[in-house]
N, CA, C and O atoms as a Tinker XYZ file with bonds, in Angstrom:
   540  protein
     1  N     13.192000  -27.849000   43.389000    73     2
     2  CA    12.837000  -27.045000   44.542000    64     1     3
     3  C     13.159000  -25.573000   44.237000    63     2     4     5
     4  O     14.249000  -25.259000   43.761000    81     3
     5  N     12.231000  -24.704000   44.507000    73     3     6
     6  CA    12.399000  -23.270000   44.272000    64     5     7
     7  C     13.232000  -22.658000   45.394000    63     6     8     9
     8  O     12.989000  -22.907000   46.575000    81     7
     9  N     14.233000  -21.840000   44.998000    73     7    10
    10  CA    15.023000  -21.110000   45.989000    64     9    11
    11  C     14.494000  -19.692000   46.161000    63    10    12    13
    12  O     14.307000  -19.228000   47.286000    81    11
    13  N     14.252000  -18.999000   45.041000    73    11    14
    14  CA    13.738000  -17.632000   45.091000    64    13    15
    15  C     12.228000  -17.639000   44.934000    63    14    16    17
    16  O     11.670000  -18.595000   44.394000    81    15
    17  N     11.560000  -16.600000   45.391000    73    15    18
    18  CA    10.098000  -16.573000   45.345000    64    17    19
    19  C      9.530000  -16.544000   43.934000    63    18    20    21
    20  O     10.189000  -16.120000   42.985000    81    19
    21  N      8.314000  -16.997000   43.825000    73    19    22
    22  CA     7.506000  -16.813000   42.615000    64    21    23
    23  C      7.060000  -15.358000   42.654000    63    22    24    25
    24  O      6.136000  -15.004000   43.387000    81    23
    25  N      7.718000  -14.514000   41.861000    73    23    26
    26  CA     7.546000  -13.065000   41.965000    64    25    27
    27  C      6.113000  -12.647000   41.640000    63    26    28    29
    28  O      5.544000  -11.810000   42.340000    81    27
    29  N      5.524000  -13.217000   40.588000    73    27    30
    30  CA     4.140000  -12.868000   40.261000    64    29    31
    31  C      3.233000  -13.093000   41.467000    63    30    32    33
    32  O      2.442000  -12.223000   41.830000    81    31
    33  N      3.353000  -14.261000   42.080000    73    31    34
    34  CA     2.516000  -14.581000   43.232000    64    33    35
    35  C      2.744000  -13.631000   44.396000    63    34    36    37
    36  O      1.795000  -13.232000   45.071000    81    35
    37  N      3.998000  -13.267000   44.632000    73    35    38
    38  CA     4.327000  -12.344000   45.718000    64    37    39
    39  C      3.697000  -10.976000   45.486000    63    38    40    41
    40  O      3.044000  -10.434000   46.378000    81    39
    41  N      3.888000  -10.416000   44.295000    73    39    42
    42  CA     3.349000   -9.080000   44.004000    64    41    43
    43  C      1.824000   -9.105000   43.962000    63    42    44    45
    44  O      1.178000   -8.190000   44.471000    81    43
    45  N      1.245000  -10.138000   43.362000    73    43    46
    46  CA    -0.220000  -10.243000   43.332000    64    45    47
    47  C     -0.783000  -10.309000   44.747000    63    46    48    49
    48  O     -1.783000   -9.653000   45.038000    81    47
    49  N     -0.164000  -11.083000   45.630000    73    47    50
    50  CA    -0.652000  -11.202000   47.010000    64    49    51
    51  C     -0.609000   -9.846000   47.710000    63    50    52    53
    52  O     -1.550000   -9.479000   48.413000    81    51
    53  N      0.476000   -9.103000   47.519000    73    51    54
    54  CA     0.604000   -7.786000   48.149000    64    53    55
    55  C     -0.473000   -6.840000   47.630000    63    54    56    57
    56  O     -1.164000   -6.188000   48.413000    81    55
    57  N     -0.614000   -6.768000   46.308000    73    55    58
    58  CA    -1.554000   -5.809000   45.728000    64    57    59
    59  C     -3.006000   -6.184000   45.989000    63    58    60    61
    60  O     -3.827000   -5.312000   46.273000    81    59
    61  N     -3.332000   -7.463000   45.898000    73    59    62
    62  CA    -4.721000   -7.870000   46.147000    64    61    63
    63  C     -5.131000   -7.597000   47.584000    63    62    64    65
    64  O     -6.290000   -7.270000   47.843000    81    63
    65  N     -4.208000   -7.724000   48.515000    73    63    66
    66  CA    -4.523000   -7.448000   49.922000    64    65    67
    67  C     -4.683000   -5.955000   50.177000    63    66    68    69
    68  O     -5.450000   -5.550000   51.051000    81    67
    69  N     -3.960000   -5.135000   49.415000    73    67    70
    70  CA    -3.942000   -3.695000   49.692000    64    69    71
    71  C     -4.973000   -2.892000   48.906000    63    70    72    73
    72  O     -5.431000   -1.851000   49.379000    81    71
    73  N     -5.343000   -3.356000   47.721000    73    71    74
    74  CA    -6.250000   -2.581000   46.867000    64    73    75
    75  C     -7.705000   -2.977000   47.114000    63    74    76    77
    76  O     -7.978000   -4.089000   47.565000    81    75
    77  N     -8.633000   -2.073000   46.819000    73    75    78
    78  CA   -10.059000   -2.401000   46.989000    64    77    79
    79  C    -10.457000   -3.619000   46.158000    63    78    80    81
    80  O     -9.863000   -3.896000   45.116000    81    79
    81  N    -11.461000   -4.333000   46.631000    73    79    82
    82  CA   -11.932000   -5.539000   45.950000    64    81    83
    83  C    -12.438000   -5.309000   44.535000    63    82    84    85
    84  O    -12.473000   -6.246000   43.737000    81    83
    85  N    -12.828000   -4.084000   44.206000    73    83    86
    86  CA   -13.324000   -3.781000   42.866000    64    85    87
    87  C    -12.209000   -3.732000   41.827000    63    86    88    89
    88  O    -12.482000   -3.701000   40.627000    81    87
    89  N    -10.959000   -3.724000   42.274000    73    87    90
    90  CA    -9.814000   -3.664000   41.355000    64    89    91
    91  C     -9.393000   -5.082000   40.994000    63    90    92    93
    92  O     -9.113000   -5.894000   41.876000    81    91
    93  N     -9.348000   -5.382000   39.693000    73    91    94
    94  CA    -8.850000   -6.665000   39.217000    64    93    95
    95  C     -7.332000   -6.577000   39.110000    63    94    96    97
    96  O     -6.803000   -5.657000   38.487000    81    95
    97  N     -6.627000   -7.542000   39.721000    73    95    98
    98  CA    -5.166000   -7.571000   39.700000    64    97    99
    99  C     -4.735000   -8.914000   39.121000    63    98   100   101
   100  O     -5.061000   -9.966000   39.670000    81    99
   101  N     -3.995000   -8.873000   38.001000    73    99   102
   102  CA    -3.598000  -10.104000   37.315000    64   101   103
   103  C     -2.170000  -10.002000   36.798000    63   102   104   105
   104  O     -1.619000   -8.911000   36.655000    81   103
   105  N     -1.574000  -11.185000   36.517000    73   103   106
   106  CA    -0.258000  -11.225000   35.885000    64   105   107
   107  C     -0.345000  -11.850000   34.496000    63   106   108   109
   108  O      0.670000  -12.017000   33.820000    81   107
   109  N     -1.548000  -12.192000   34.076000    73   107   110
   110  CA    -1.796000  -12.638000   32.709000    64   109   111
   111  C     -2.838000  -11.691000   32.143000    63   110   112   113
   112  O     -3.985000  -11.675000   32.587000    81   111
   113  N     -2.431000  -10.911000   31.167000    73   111   114
   114  CA    -3.297000   -9.869000   30.617000    64   113   115
   115  C     -4.543000  -10.496000   30.016000    63   114   116   117
   116  O     -4.459000  -11.307000   29.094000    81   115
   117  N     -5.711000  -10.111000   30.550000    73   115   118
   118  CA    -6.957000  -10.643000   30.002000    64   117   119
   119  C     -7.622000   -9.572000   29.154000    63   118   120   121
   120  O     -7.350000   -9.490000   27.956000    81   119
   121  N     -8.476000   -8.759000   29.732000    73   119   122
   122  CA    -9.175000   -7.748000   28.939000    64   121   123
   123  C     -9.321000   -6.471000   29.760000    63   122   124   125
   124  O    -10.410000   -6.161000   30.242000    81   123
   125  N     -8.217000   -5.726000   29.920000    73   123   126
   126  CA    -8.261000   -4.559000   30.805000    64   125   127
   127  C     -9.193000   -3.461000   30.319000    63   126   128   129
   128  O     -9.677000   -2.669000   31.128000    81   127
   129  N     -9.451000   -3.395000   29.044000    73   127   130
   130  CA   -10.288000   -2.317000   28.532000    64   129   131
   131  C    -11.751000   -2.516000   28.891000    63   130   132   133
   132  O    -12.535000   -1.567000   28.861000    81   131
   133  N    -12.126000   -3.749000   29.232000    73   131   134
   134  CA   -13.514000   -4.038000   29.617000    64   133   135
   135  C    -13.670000   -4.244000   31.117000    63   134   136   137
   136  O    -14.794000   -4.293000   31.617000    81   135
   137  N    -12.565000   -4.363000   31.842000    73   135   138
   138  CA   -12.630000   -4.703000   33.267000    64   137   139
   139  C    -11.844000   -3.683000   34.082000    63   138   140   141
   140  O    -10.806000   -4.014000   34.655000    81   139
   141  N    -12.316000   -2.485000   34.136000    73   139   142
   142  CA   -11.596000   -1.481000   34.912000    64   141   143
   143  C    -12.314000   -1.235000   36.242000    63   142   144   145
   144  O    -13.533000   -1.397000   36.306000    81   143
   145  N    -11.617000   -0.857000   37.281000    73   143   146
   146  CA   -10.177000   -0.640000   37.340000    64   145   147
   147  C     -9.422000   -1.965000   37.269000    63   146   148   149
   148  O     -9.874000   -2.991000   37.779000    81   147
   149  N     -8.258000   -1.911000   36.622000    73   147   150
   150  CA    -7.504000   -3.121000   36.300000    64   149   151
   151  C     -6.023000   -2.857000   36.513000    63   150   152   153
   152  O     -5.517000   -1.798000   36.140000    81   151
   153  N     -5.321000   -3.826000   37.117000    73   151   154
   154  CA    -3.880000   -3.736000   37.335000    64   153   155
   155  C     -3.230000   -4.977000   36.728000    63   154   156   157
   156  O     -3.613000   -6.108000   37.026000    81   155
   157  N     -2.238000   -4.738000   35.869000    73   155   158
   158  CA    -1.497000   -5.829000   35.227000    64   157   159
   159  C     -0.050000   -5.786000   35.695000    63   158   160   161
   160  O      0.613000   -4.754000   35.591000    81   159
   161  N      0.435000   -6.911000   36.212000    73   159   162
   162  CA     1.787000   -7.040000   36.755000    64   161   163
   163  C      2.607000   -7.921000   35.820000    63   162   164   165
   164  O      2.169000   -9.007000   35.439000    81   163
   165  N      3.817000   -7.444000   35.446000    73   163   166
   166  CA     4.659000   -8.197000   34.516000    64   165   167
   167  C      6.119000   -8.105000   34.950000    63   166   168   169
   168  O      6.661000   -7.007000   35.076000    81   167
   169  N      6.754000   -9.250000   35.177000    73   167   170
   170  CA     8.186000   -9.268000   35.488000    64   169   171
   171  C      8.929000   -9.111000   34.165000    63   170   172   173
   172  O      8.764000   -9.921000   33.253000    81   171
   173  N      9.750000   -8.059000   34.064000    73   171   174
   174  CA    10.387000   -7.733000   32.783000    64   173   175
   175  C     11.910000   -7.882000   32.815000    63   174   176   177
   176  O     12.591000   -7.419000   31.900000    81   175
   177  N     12.438000   -8.504000   33.828000    73   175   178
   178  CA    13.883000   -8.696000   33.935000    64   177   179
   179  C     14.314000   -8.600000   35.371000    63   178   180   181
   180  O     13.516000   -8.798000   36.287000    81   179
   181  N     15.588000   -8.292000   35.570000    73   179   182
   182  CA    16.082000   -8.132000   36.921000    64   181   183
   183  C     17.461000   -8.698000   37.106000    63   182   184   185
   184  O     18.188000   -8.941000   36.143000    81   183
   185  N     17.812000   -8.904000   38.349000    73   183   186
   186  CA    19.147000   -9.336000   38.711000    64   185   187
   187  C     19.043000  -10.320000   39.871000    63   186   188   189
   188  O     18.014000  -10.417000   40.539000    81   187
   189  N     20.118000  -11.035000   40.088000    73   187   190
   190  CA    20.174000  -11.994000   41.185000    64   189   191
   191  C     21.343000  -11.603000   42.069000    63   190   192   193
   192  O     22.483000  -11.570000   41.606000    81   191
   193  N     21.085000  -11.310000   43.312000    73   191   194
   194  CA    22.142000  -10.956000   44.254000    64   193   195
   195  C     22.762000  -12.223000   44.820000    63   194   196   197
   196  O     23.985000  -12.356000   44.872000    81   195
   197  N     21.924000  -13.144000   45.240000    73   195   198
   198  CA    22.372000  -14.445000   45.736000    64   197   199
   199  C     21.330000  -15.469000   45.316000    63   198   200   201
   200  O     20.158000  -15.327000   45.666000    81   199
   201  N     21.727000  -16.496000   44.576000    73   199   202
   202  CA    20.741000  -17.455000   44.057000    64   201   203
   203  C     20.001000  -18.227000   45.131000    63   202   204   205
   204  O     18.998000  -18.879000   44.842000    81   203
   205  N     20.473000  -18.166000   46.358000    73   203   206
   206  CA    19.820000  -18.899000   47.448000    64   205   207
   207  C     18.717000  -18.113000   48.128000    63   206   208   209
   208  O     17.739000  -18.690000   48.604000    81   207
   209  N     18.875000  -16.758000   48.177000    73   207   210
   210  CA    17.907000  -16.038000   48.998000    64   209   211
   211  C     17.646000  -14.585000   48.637000    63   210   212   213
   212  O     16.969000  -13.896000   49.400000    81   211
   213  N     18.149000  -14.079000   47.506000    73   211   214
   214  CA    17.838000  -12.691000   47.174000    64   213   215
   215  C     17.917000  -12.435000   45.673000    63   214   216   217
   216  O     18.979000  -12.548000   45.062000    81   215
   217  N     16.783000  -12.092000   45.102000    73   215   218
   218  CA    16.704000  -11.659000   43.710000    64   217   219
   219  C     16.167000  -10.238000   43.673000    63   218   220   221
   220  O     15.526000   -9.779000   44.618000    81   219
   221  N     16.438000   -9.541000   42.561000    73   219   222
   222  CA    15.932000   -8.174000   42.401000    64   221   223
   223  C     15.283000   -8.058000   41.015000    63   222   224   225
   224  O     15.886000   -7.524000   40.085000    81   223
   225  N     14.052000   -8.561000   40.888000    73   223   226
   226  CA    13.365000   -8.465000   39.599000    64   225   227
   227  C     12.886000   -7.041000   39.316000    63   226   228   229
   228  O     12.581000   -6.277000   40.233000    81   227
   229  N     12.826000   -6.704000   38.032000    73   227   230
   230  CA    12.181000   -5.466000   37.583000    64   229   231
   231  C     10.746000   -5.840000   37.246000    63   230   232   233
   232  O     10.493000   -6.732000   36.437000    81   231
   233  N      9.825000   -5.149000   37.874000    73   231   234
   234  CA     8.404000   -5.455000   37.710000    64   233   235
   235  C      7.715000   -4.232000   37.116000    63   234   236   237
   236  O      7.757000   -3.139000   37.681000    81   235
   237  N      7.082000   -4.439000   35.966000    73   235   238
   238  CA     6.318000   -3.358000   35.344000    64   237   239
   239  C      4.852000   -3.532000   35.735000    63   238   240   241
   240  O      4.307000   -4.635000   35.692000    81   239
   241  N      4.236000   -2.430000   36.113000    73   239   242
   242  CA     2.832000   -2.458000   36.515000    64   241   243
   243  C      2.065000   -1.453000   35.664000    63   242   244   245
   244  O      2.394000   -0.267000   35.634000    81   243
   245  N      1.042000   -1.941000   34.975000    73   243   246
   246  CA     0.150000   -1.081000   34.185000    64   245   247
   247  C     -1.199000   -1.053000   34.864000    63   246   248   249
   248  O     -1.718000   -2.088000   35.280000    81   247
   249  N     -1.768000    0.140000   34.976000    73   247   250
   250  CA    -3.110000    0.272000   35.540000    64   249   251
   251  C     -4.024000    0.910000   34.496000    63   250   252   253
   252  O     -3.596000    1.738000   33.693000    81   251
   253  N     -5.271000    0.511000   34.528000    73   251   254
   254  CA    -6.282000    1.009000   33.601000    64   253   255
   255  C     -7.491000    1.472000   34.405000    63   254   256   257
   256  O     -7.907000    0.800000   35.348000    81   255
   257  N     -8.051000    2.613000   34.035000    73   255   258
   258  CA    -9.245000    3.135000   34.713000    64   257   259
   259  C    -10.092000    3.891000   33.707000    63   258   260   261
   260  O     -9.587000    4.405000   32.709000    81   259
   261  N    -11.395000    3.952000   33.984000    73   259   262
   262  CA   -12.321000    4.657000   33.087000    64   261   263
   263  C    -12.957000    5.879000   33.730000    63   262   264   265
   264  O    -13.759000    6.561000   33.091000    81   263
   265  N    -12.623000    6.168000   34.964000    73   263   266
   266  CA   -13.223000    7.311000   35.642000    64   265   267
   267  C    -12.398000    8.581000   35.464000    63   266   268   269
   268  O    -12.543000    9.524000   36.242000    81   267
   269  N    -11.538000    8.616000   34.454000    73   267   270
   270  CA   -10.729000    9.792000   34.179000    64   269   271
   271  C     -9.256000    9.555000   34.429000    63   270   272   273
   272  O     -8.858000    8.586000   35.075000    81   271
   273  N     -8.459000   10.463000   33.903000    73   271   274
   274  CA    -7.005000   10.368000   34.041000    64   273   275
   275  C     -6.590000   10.383000   35.513000    63   274   276   277
   276  O     -5.683000    9.652000   35.910000    81   275
   277  N     -7.243000   11.204000   36.311000    73   275   278
   278  CA    -6.896000   11.275000   37.734000    64   277   279
   279  C     -7.146000    9.942000   38.427000    63   278   280   281
   280  O     -6.365000    9.556000   39.297000    81   279
   281  N     -8.207000    9.229000   38.071000    73   279   282
   282  CA    -8.491000    7.926000   38.673000    64   281   283
   283  C     -7.364000    6.941000   38.353000    63   282   284   285
   284  O     -6.953000    6.163000   39.215000    81   283
   285  N     -6.872000    6.976000   37.127000    73   283   286
   286  CA    -5.759000    6.094000   36.746000    64   285   287
   287  C     -4.487000    6.489000   37.495000    63   286   288   289
   288  O     -3.750000    5.624000   37.968000    81   287
   289  N     -4.232000    7.791000   37.603000    73   287   290
   290  CA    -3.054000    8.265000   38.337000    64   289   291
   291  C     -3.135000    7.862000   39.810000    63   290   292   293
   292  O     -2.136000    7.446000   40.398000    81   291
   293  N     -4.317000    7.984000   40.400000    73   291   294
   294  CA    -4.498000    7.606000   41.805000    64   293   295
   295  C     -4.303000    6.105000   42.005000    63   294   296   297
   296  O     -3.695000    5.689000   42.991000    81   295
   297  N     -4.812000    5.288000   41.083000    73   295   298
   298  CA    -4.634000    3.841000   41.182000    64   297   299
   299  C     -3.151000    3.485000   41.057000    63   298   300   301
   300  O     -2.656000    2.625000   41.785000    81   299
   301  N     -2.451000    4.138000   40.145000    73   299   302
   302  CA    -1.010000    3.899000   40.000000    64   301   303
   303  C     -0.281000    4.243000   41.297000    63   302   304   305
   304  O      0.626000    3.521000   41.710000    81   303
   305  N     -0.669000    5.332000   41.931000    73   303   306
   306  CA    -0.055000    5.713000   43.205000    64   305   307
   307  C     -0.427000    4.727000   44.311000    63   306   308   309
   308  O      0.402000    4.431000   45.172000    81   307
   309  N     -1.657000    4.216000   44.302000    73   307   310
   310  CA    -2.062000    3.203000   45.277000    64   309   311
   311  C     -1.179000    1.960000   45.161000    63   310   312   313
   312  O     -0.799000    1.367000   46.171000    81   311
   313  N     -0.855000    1.568000   43.924000    73   311   314
   314  CA     0.023000    0.412000   43.695000    64   313   315
   315  C      1.411000    0.703000   44.255000    63   314   316   317
   316  O      1.981000   -0.127000   44.964000    81   315
   317  N      1.960000    1.888000   43.938000    73   315   318
   318  CA     3.293000    2.258000   44.415000    64   317   319
   319  C      3.344000    2.242000   45.941000    63   318   320   321
   320  O      4.286000    1.713000   46.532000    81   319
   321  N      2.341000    2.817000   46.565000    73   319   322
   322  CA     2.285000    2.869000   48.029000    64   321   323
   323  C      2.138000    1.464000   48.618000    63   322   324   325
   324  O      2.764000    1.155000   49.632000    81   323
   325  N      1.323000    0.612000   47.999000    73   323   326
   326  CA     1.141000   -0.756000   48.504000    64   325   327
   327  C      2.466000   -1.522000   48.494000    63   326   328   329
   328  O      2.786000   -2.220000   49.457000    81   327
   329  N      3.231000   -1.396000   47.419000    73   327   330
   330  CA     4.522000   -2.075000   47.345000    64   329   331
   331  C      5.502000   -1.490000   48.371000    63   330   332   333
   332  O      6.204000   -2.226000   49.064000    81   331
   333  N      5.537000   -0.168000   48.454000    73   331   334
   334  CA     6.416000    0.479000   49.429000    64   333   335
   335  C      6.075000    0.048000   50.848000    63   334   336   337
   336  O      6.963000   -0.315000   51.620000    81   335
   337  N      4.790000    0.087000   51.195000    73   335   338
   338  CA     4.366000   -0.278000   52.560000    64   337   339
   339  C      4.665000   -1.751000   52.861000    63   338   340   341
   340  O      5.028000   -2.096000   53.985000    81   339
   341  N      4.511000   -2.617000   51.851000    73   339   342
   342  CA     4.815000   -4.040000   52.063000    64   341   343
   343  C      6.297000   -4.215000   52.398000    63   342   344   345
   344  O      6.654000   -5.056000   53.222000    81   343
   345  N      7.152000   -3.425000   51.759000    73   343   346
   346  CA     8.581000   -3.463000   52.092000    64   345   347
   347  C      8.812000   -2.840000   53.468000    63   346   348   349
   348  O      9.484000   -3.431000   54.314000    81   347
   349  N      8.259000   -1.653000   53.692000    73   347   350
   350  CA     8.471000   -0.931000   54.943000    64   349   351
   351  C      8.002000   -1.739000   56.154000    63   350   352   353
   352  O      8.668000   -1.771000   57.189000    81   351
   353  N      6.840000   -2.395000   56.009000    73   351   354
   354  CA     6.256000   -3.181000   57.108000    64   353   355
   355  C      6.777000   -4.618000   57.147000    63   354   356   357
   356  O      6.460000   -5.368000   58.071000    81   355
   357  N      7.577000   -5.004000   56.146000    73   355   358
   358  CA     8.071000   -6.376000   56.022000    64   357   359
   359  C      6.925000   -7.385000   56.019000    63   358   360   361
   360  O      6.946000   -8.387000   56.734000    81   359
   361  N      5.931000   -7.088000   55.197000    73   359   362
   362  CA     4.774000   -7.970000   55.039000    64   361   363
   363  C      5.216000   -9.310000   54.460000    63   362   364   365
   364  O      5.895000   -9.353000   53.434000    81   363
   365  N      4.839000  -10.382000   55.106000    73   363   366
   366  CA     5.191000  -11.727000   54.658000    64   365   367
   367  C      3.977000  -12.355000   53.988000    63   366   368   369
   368  O      2.875000  -12.329000   54.535000    81   367
   369  N      4.182000  -12.917000   52.806000    73   367   370
   370  CA     3.131000  -13.646000   52.081000    64   369   371
   371  C      3.560000  -15.106000   51.964000    63   370   372   373
   372  O      4.707000  -15.428000   52.275000    81   371
   373  N      2.676000  -15.993000   51.527000    73   371   374
   374  CA     3.092000  -17.391000   51.306000    64   373   375
   375  C      4.191000  -17.515000   50.249000    63   374   376   377
   376  O      4.851000  -18.551000   50.162000    81   375
   377  N      4.394000  -16.453000   49.438000    73   375   378
   378  CA     5.397000  -16.481000   48.373000    64   377   379
   379  C      6.712000  -15.835000   48.786000    63   378   380   381
   380  O      7.677000  -15.892000   48.025000    81   379
   381  N      6.783000  -15.231000   49.949000    73   379   382
   382  CA     7.991000  -14.558000   50.401000    64   381   383
   383  C      7.691000  -13.131000   50.825000    63   382   384   385
   384  O      6.555000  -12.793000   51.156000    81   383
   385  N      8.727000  -12.296000   50.812000    73   383   386
   386  CA     8.548000  -10.899000   51.214000    64   385   387
   387  C      9.552000  -10.014000   50.475000    63   386   388   389
   388  O     10.478000  -10.504000   49.828000    81   387
   389  N      9.347000   -8.702000   50.586000    73   387   390
   390  CA    10.218000   -7.737000   49.920000    64   389   391
   391  C     11.367000   -7.348000   50.842000    63   390   392   393
   392  O     11.149000   -6.948000   51.986000    81   391
   393  N     12.584000   -7.468000   50.338000    73   391   394
   394  CA    13.775000   -7.063000   51.074000    64   393   395
   395  C     14.185000   -5.640000   50.718000    63   394   396   397
   396  O     14.917000   -4.993000   51.467000    81   395
   397  N     13.712000   -5.157000   49.578000    73   395   398
   398  CA    13.995000   -3.777000   49.172000    64   397   399
   399  C     12.932000   -3.312000   48.187000    63   398   400   401
   400  O     12.208000   -4.112000   47.594000    81   399
   401  N     12.861000   -2.003000   48.034000    73   399   402
   402  CA    11.886000   -1.391000   47.129000    64   401   403
   403  C     12.539000   -0.171000   46.491000    63   402   404   405
   404  O     13.157000    0.639000   47.182000    81   403
   405  N     12.402000   -0.039000   45.172000    73   403   406
   406  CA    12.869000    1.154000   44.467000    64   405   407
   407  C     11.992000    1.402000   43.258000    63   406   408   409
   408  O     11.724000    0.489000   42.478000    81   407
   409  N     11.542000    2.646000   43.103000    73   407   410
   410  CA    10.797000    3.025000   41.907000    64   409   411
   411  C     11.822000    3.312000   40.818000    63   410   412   413
   412  O     12.572000    4.284000   40.907000    81   411
   413  N     11.853000    2.466000   39.792000    73   411   414
   414  CA    12.812000    2.636000   38.694000    64   413   415
   415  C     12.274000    3.601000   37.642000    63   414   416   417
   416  O     13.037000    4.340000   37.018000    81   415
   417  N     10.970000    3.590000   37.452000    73   415   418
   418  CA    10.314000    4.491000   36.503000    64   417   419
   419  C      8.989000    4.914000   37.123000    63   418   420   421
   420  O      8.076000    4.102000   37.275000    81   419
   421  N      8.892000    6.187000   37.478000    73   419   422
   422  CA     7.729000    6.722000   38.169000    64   421   423
   423  C      6.466000    6.550000   37.316000    63   422   424   425
   424  O      6.548000    6.622000   36.089000    81   423
   425  N      5.302000    6.326000   37.936000    73   423   426
   426  CA     4.065000    6.157000   37.162000    64   425   427
   427  C      3.832000    7.317000   36.188000    63   426   428   429
   428  O      3.934000    8.487000   36.555000    81   427
   429  N      3.518000    6.961000   34.939000    73   427   430
   430  CA     3.285000    7.967000   33.899000    64   429   431
   431  C      2.166000    7.511000   32.989000    63   430   432   433
   432  O      1.961000    6.316000   32.779000    81   431
   433  N      1.446000    8.481000   32.452000    73   431   434
   434  CA     0.337000    8.183000   31.537000    64   433   435
   435  C      0.893000    7.793000   30.176000    63   434   436   437
   436  O      1.861000    8.381000   29.692000    81   435
   437  N      0.263000    6.789000   29.565000    73   435   438
   438  CA     0.607000    6.416000   28.192000    64   437   439
   439  C     -0.679000    6.131000   27.427000    63   438   440   441
   440  O     -1.700000    5.773000   28.014000    81   439
   441  N     -0.615000    6.293000   26.126000    73   439   442
   442  CA    -1.730000    5.940000   25.244000    64   441   443
   443  C     -1.182000    5.036000   24.163000    63   442   444   445
   444  O     -0.065000    5.230000   23.684000    81   443
   445  N     -1.967000    4.055000   23.784000    73   443   446
   446  CA    -1.557000    3.148000   22.720000    64   445   447
   447  C     -2.571000    3.220000   21.590000    63   446   448   449
   448  O     -3.716000    3.628000   21.791000    81   447
   449  N     -2.145000    2.825000   20.417000    73   447   450
   450  CA    -3.038000    2.818000   19.259000    64   449   451
   451  C     -4.240000    1.935000   19.560000    63   450   452   453
   452  O     -4.088000    0.814000   20.046000    81   451
   453  N     -5.406000    2.429000   19.280000    73   451   454
   454  CA    -6.624000    1.659000   19.495000    64   453   455
   455  C     -7.174000    1.732000   20.911000    63   454   456   457
   456  O     -8.219000    1.148000   21.197000    81   455
   457  N     -6.498000    2.428000   21.786000    73   455   458
   458  CA    -6.986000    2.558000   23.165000    64   457   459
   459  C     -8.191000    3.488000   23.168000    63   458   460   461
   460  O     -8.089000    4.624000   22.705000    81   459
   461  N     -9.326000    3.032000   23.677000    73   459   462
   462  CA   -10.515000    3.890000   23.705000    64   461   463
   463  C    -10.264000    5.180000   24.484000    63   462   464   465
   464  O     -9.524000    5.193000   25.468000    81   463
   465  N    -10.875000    6.232000   24.040000    73   463   466
   466  CA   -10.676000    7.551000   24.663000    64   465   467
   467  C    -11.066000    7.561000   26.132000    63   466   468   469
   468  O    -10.493000    8.320000   26.913000    81   467
   469  N    -12.029000    6.734000   26.525000    73   467   470
   470  CA   -12.500000    6.742000   27.914000    64   469   471
   471  C    -11.652000    5.879000   28.850000    63   470   472   473
   472  O    -11.914000    5.834000   30.051000    81   471
   473  N    -10.628000    5.188000   28.306000    73   471   474
   474  CA    -9.749000    4.354000   29.126000    64   473   475
   475  C     -8.424000    5.078000   29.312000    63   474   476   477
   476  O     -7.798000    5.514000   28.346000    81   475
   477  N     -8.007000    5.201000   30.569000    73   475   478
   478  CA    -6.752000    5.866000   30.908000    64   477   479
   479  C     -5.792000    4.827000   31.458000    63   478   480   481
   480  O     -6.181000    3.959000   32.239000    81   479
   481  N     -4.540000    4.920000   31.044000    73   479   482
   482  CA    -3.532000    3.920000   31.408000    64   481   483
   483  C     -2.294000    4.619000   31.963000    63   482   484   485
   484  O     -1.810000    5.608000   31.413000    81   483
   485  N     -1.802000    4.073000   33.067000    73   483   486
   486  CA    -0.524000    4.507000   33.643000    64   485   487
   487  C      0.381000    3.291000   33.748000    63   486   488   489
   488  O     -0.088000    2.174000   33.964000    81   487
   489  N      1.672000    3.512000   33.596000    73   487   490
   490  CA     2.648000    2.431000   33.733000    64   489   491
   491  C      3.798000    2.891000   34.620000    63   490   492   493
   492  O      4.145000    4.072000   34.646000    81   491
   493  N      4.378000    1.949000   35.339000    73   491   494
   494  CA     5.518000    2.234000   36.208000    64   493   495
   495  C      6.370000    0.969000   36.305000    63   494   496   497
   496  O      5.893000   -0.138000   36.055000    81   495
   497  N      7.639000    1.154000   36.674000    73   495   498
   498  CA     8.545000    0.016000   36.840000    64   497   499
   499  C      9.196000    0.098000   38.216000    63   498   500   501
   500  O      9.626000    1.163000   38.659000    81   499
   501  N      9.257000   -1.040000   38.871000    73   499   502
   502  CA     9.825000   -1.125000   40.215000    64   501   503
   503  C     10.912000   -2.193000   40.256000    63   502   504   505
   504  O     10.821000   -3.206000   39.562000    81   503
   505  N     11.928000   -1.967000   41.059000    73   503   506
   506  CA    12.933000   -2.977000   41.357000    64   505   507
   507  C     12.674000   -3.441000   42.779000    63   506   508   509
   508  O     12.769000   -2.664000   43.729000    81   507
   509  N     12.348000   -4.713000   42.908000    73   507   510
   510  CA    11.940000   -5.262000   44.196000    64   509   511
   511  C     12.919000   -6.333000   44.646000    63   510   512   513
   512  O     13.098000   -7.341000   43.962000    81   511
   513  N     13.547000   -6.122000   45.784000    73   511   514
   514  CA    14.364000   -7.193000   46.368000    64   513   515
   515  C     13.404000   -8.233000   46.932000    63   514   516   517
   516  O     12.558000   -7.913000   47.768000    81   515
   517  N     13.533000   -9.475000   46.478000    73   515   518
   518  CA    12.597000  -10.522000   46.915000    64   517   519
   519  C     13.343000  -11.641000   47.638000    63   518   520   521
   520  O     14.413000  -12.085000   47.223000    81   519
   521  N     12.739000  -12.066000   48.716000    73   519   522
   522  CA    13.282000  -13.172000   49.507000    64   521   523
   523  C     12.233000  -14.271000   49.579000    63   522   524   525
   524  O     11.034000  -13.997000   49.536000    81   523
   525  N     12.691000  -15.525000   49.691000    73   523   526
   526  CA    11.742000  -16.639000   49.766000    64   525   527
   527  C     10.983000  -16.651000   51.089000    63   526   528   529
   528  O     11.354000  -15.953000   52.032000    81   527
   529  N      9.926000  -17.443000   51.150000    73   527   530
   530  CA     9.183000  -17.555000   52.422000    64   529   531
   531  C     10.109000  -18.033000   53.542000    63   530   532   533
   532  O     11.034000  -18.816000   53.329000    81   531
   533  N      9.825000  -17.539000   54.716000    73   531   534
   534  CA    10.604000  -17.988000   55.872000    64   533   535
   535  C     10.170000  -19.401000   56.254000    63   534   536   537
   536  O      8.981000  -19.718000   56.220000    81   535
   537  N     11.123000  -20.240000   56.614000    73   535   538
   538  CA    10.749000  -21.632000   56.990000    64   537   539
   539  C      9.939000  -21.705000   58.256000    63   538   540
   540  O      9.561000  -22.795000   58.685000    81   539
């Protein structure tokens, strides 16, 4: 029996509800260079406050866009705002809800070897207090 939420499912539910339908949001990296705008969510660590009802995972979010650097920056900000608003509004999903929100690493542009010139990528890291679904 799961005590803490399935973090991927929680973050995906929040972002898919908040972002336009044209944005692909996944937690298993498929092909972001061909499917933009694209958001990739990855749990990269974290902490446990109480094993029964509160974890604080570190979640890295990468966004990809082809309409220019500003489009990628705007999408990264849309993700940040969606997570913040889900915490602020106490949005409940089937996977649980956010008990806290903190930007650990502000969205920033990065380039990787082999990244096409027309694809822009931003990455950010968030610490999200997560609680299980309410009974």
